[in-house]
C-alpha angles and dihedrals in degrees: 000000000000123000094263093052090047090051091051091053090052093048092050091048091050091052089051092052097049096041113116116258093243093058098046093106092053092046091048090058090059097046124104118256090257089073095053109122093024118121143061130290107194117231098186112178094020123118122233120223102265096196099066107128123230136162119250123218089275094054094253122140111249139164134198091261093051093050102045122071116219112277098015118121122228136223109206123190136166123220138144118227098221090056108134097222125332102064091052090052091050092052093042090053090047092052090049090055091045092054090060093046122099091210122083129215109251096021098056109008145356132244119207115192111188124194112228090202113087091197094063117104135227089243089062091046091052093051090050091050092051090049097052095040088055090051092047092047095193120146113242096009092119092073091058105042115075126189108200135190129186149160122285096262093051093048093047093046093056094041091050091050091058097036096249107154120193138159139201113241111212094192093062099021088232138112122257106212144152125246123233146127115237118204122208137179118241091263091055101262113152106233107165147002123211105196127204125016106290107103109173116189092240091058093045090050095052094043090053092049089050092049092048089063089215096303095115099017121113123217089261091051091053092048091051092048090047089056094051136059130190114255111202090197095063094027090230144088115272133187113278099221095195094052092044090054090047091051091045090052092049092050091048091050090050092050090048091052090051092050094047092047090050091051091047091051092051090051096046097046097066090047090053091051092048091052091048091051 
């Protein structure tokens, strides 16, 4: 394929990746045949197999269960490191969101970046990890961001479990693939998908709280999550008006009880002194 044809394929793929979730079916109808079978089928509530073996950036055999401490949520994403454009944008956007996040990989959650290309090496994965950790510039983050490579069956097994559908394109010798972050609990339960490549810290924060299932969430975290719900249309967390009103009513009731109790105490205290006298 000539350079203009290659550019056209990349543009079409980019449009596919940034298209809103609600219009995916319409976009899919307009895509060339090469992009059939490329997308994401959400498997919310399902559990991934946690014993699939990969190699980490140091060439060591690891699995989901060996990487993730009990109670820590996980951000899973698929890339390939020789990708000409889109995967770099995804990881750049993820780092931008992480910079504005109060939580730190390793201390509070884990990131697992899996190469969808079975031919990519651990040496390349290690270089990519070093690059993005340098950009993130967060102390201790290296212990919580894992760049994995694996064989074709392992990659496909994990991708199928989370509904991540990608294809090799012979004409361009590249992968056609969607872009998303997939959030999981520490036992491998799929809790949320953030589609596209816009990863604001606020959405990352709420998705991590949701994936933690309360195990690392403070009281404030739980209140915040109670007041928000995920809107697939906007691919973000929006205010849950009903829950906000419920919480407001509860706080008002609590304040009223405090005021009434204070007034009652003021009224009873003089009477008590009068009786004592």
